[in-house]
Residue, then its C-alpha position, 0 to 999 in steps of 0.5 A: m518512459k520519459k519525464e514529459e510522458f509522466i507529467n502527462l499521466r499526472s494531469w490525466f490522473k488529476d482530471y480523472v479523480r476530479s470526476f469522482h468528486s461528490e457532495d456525498m461526504l463519505i465518498f468525497q473524504n475517501i477520494k481525497l484520501k486516496e488522491e492524497h495516498t497516491i501522491r505519497v506513494c509516488e514520493n515514497s517510490s521516488q525515494i526508493a528508486i533514487s536509492e536503488k540508482l535506477d536510470e531515467e527509464n526505470y525511475y519514470l516507470a516506477v513513478t507511473i506505476a505508483l501514480l496508477h496503482d490505485i486507480g481502481r479505488f476511485e470507481q470502487i468507493s464511488k459505486y460500492r462505498t467501501f474499499h473492502d475487496s471482498e464486499s465489492e471487487n478487487h480494486a487492482l483487477l478494477g484499476v487495470r480494466v480501467l487503464r486498458s479501457s481509457g487507452v490512456l497508456s497507449f502511447l507506451s510500448q506494449k512491453e511497458r504497458e505489460i509491466i505496469f499492468a502486471a505491477i497494478e494487478d499484483h500490487n495487493l496480493q499477500k505474496i509476490p507470484d512466482g514467474l515474473g521477469r526481472k524488470a517486472l519483478l523489480h517494479l512490482k516489488l517497488v510499488r509494494d514497498a512504497d504502497k506499504l509504507d504509506i498505508y502505515k502512515v494513513l492508518t496510524d494518523f487515522y487512529l489518532i483521530k478516529d474518535i473525533s473524526p471516524n471514517p468507517v470505511l477505513e475500518h472495513g466493518l471490523s469490531d473494535s473488541e479487545g483481544y487478538s488471535s494468538h496465532l498472529i502473534q506466532d506469525i510475527l515470532n516466526n517472520k511469517i505473512s499472515s492472511i487476511k482470512d481469519v481476521r475477527n476485529c481491528n487488532d487482528m488486522n493490526l497485527i496482520r499489518l505488522t507482518w508486512l515487514f516480512d515483505l519489504n524488499f529495499i533497504e530504503t524502505f526499512r530506513l524509512l520505515k524506521e525513520r518515521g517510526y511506524i512500528e511504534k505507532m502500530i504497537s500503540t494501536l494494540p492491547q499493551n501486555s507482554e505478547i505484544s511487548a515481545v512482538h514490538v522487540h522481535l520487529n524491532k530486532y528484525l528491522d535492525s538486522m535488515l538495515d546492519n546487513n545491508m549498510 
């Protein structure tokens, strides 16, 4: 991909998002949230790509995937008033469908299009699937890292203001009850990525998000995670007790070990 092609796609993205603007405040609020999220995921992707010394073609392919990774979210929130895939439809698959039907990527080679579609389709899976080619795997890992970094920002920013500026879409209808599932603590202590299928409340969901640390792929991602203090910010949303303190210590040790081993 070339810089000019990315710039043209960015213009298309802005026009596409604008078409979903609404006087419905819940929809408008979350359209803006996802638009701003996308911009920051592009910035994260750019930083990781530069740190990995990607050539120009792969750099612009990476930021293009970041630009388009959540394109399905805009139709999802407008149609279903939720970002909860299980209560609407898989936003990644919806995004691929939007891109295929629009033909906006028709100027690219088939190989480039398929790498973009594969990265978008798989970016929200619990684990990376087997069988991807080297280049497709690189770009999938990159967008997953860039996306997770900004989801941490979106959520930790939200928890600071949720009492005065609630957004039910971000809480997925989960209870704000006390307590959490003990098996999620064990998953973290065993460096295991947890499944969302047994989530009971917001605390459970935030513990699962902390297990994303074990799914990160690039040294720059770990560096940015530490620099921005996301582990501490996520921990602060949870009950403060000895179990959560142990989780905090374990996650910081894991993060430091990844940074030390790759410096």
